[in-house]
C-alpha angles and dihedrals in degrees: 000000000000099000092167089063089053091051091049091049090051092050094046091050090055091054093056129083115273098247111072094201093054090054093049094045093049093052096046092045089058091048093051092048090049092048093050090048090056093047095049092046097243092116111075119180142128086231095061094117090053092048091049091056091043091055093060097038093047091049092054092044090054091050092049091050091050094055093043092050092048091051088054088050091054090056092046102043109026127085108268090231087064099056107022095080088058098052099085090051093050097043123017099161118134124222132206126221093270090056091051091050090052091051091050095046092050096042091238114166115222089238089063087063091055096051094043093051095059123098119216098178095111139037088245092056091051092046092050093056105037098040085066088066101037091050093229139040108327097212094043088053090057091049088060093058126099122187131192121196119225092231093052109022094168091063111083115202116211140168129224145171093278089061090050091047088055090055091046091052091048091054091047093050093049090052090051093048092049100042108022111014120181120219095240143090110273105164109113136158087261091057090052091045090053090052088052090051089049094058088045088058091048088051090053089047089054094055092049097044096044090051091048091051092048090052091050101035118150102253090216091066120082098209140120122221116230 
């Protein structure tokens, strides 16, 4: 058990803004702006290939952080009766007495083990975790949503398979860049468009998950989900 990783995760979470989606959106917005600057020629640097890779890797990291932080929110703000039946499915590791002593000595809550053991580096990994809470396919739940903004109520925002395919492609490119990078330019308008589709899927996730948490809020907590 890597308890130091759990403690670092806890510390890092405390340094971030409170709203997971705002953190993710801010990071990906920077990545998209940097990518467009490279494509339109306004970014001139000998380190362009490094920045190109960083754009994709940073985008995926921001997405991973979002889903991990939201899972932590579920455990913190939802009624225990809502999430406790799912815990054995999400995390079935067994621990010996030395592990338990380490948890006690470092004030690590068992739910931190659950959130830190999840992988959000693929759409399948995200689906596996959050479909347990939505009660049906997580992505298909998002596809059912329609959102109107107050400033433009006639414009209906939706999500579809093309958006999910963009997220899938972004995850796949990140995996390639980390594990089997080719020595060539890869940044294209399609790559930037897929990153945009990725944050769109995260935005849809946020609507679904915030509503789910509001519906299952622990009544003993005086909070409002945003």
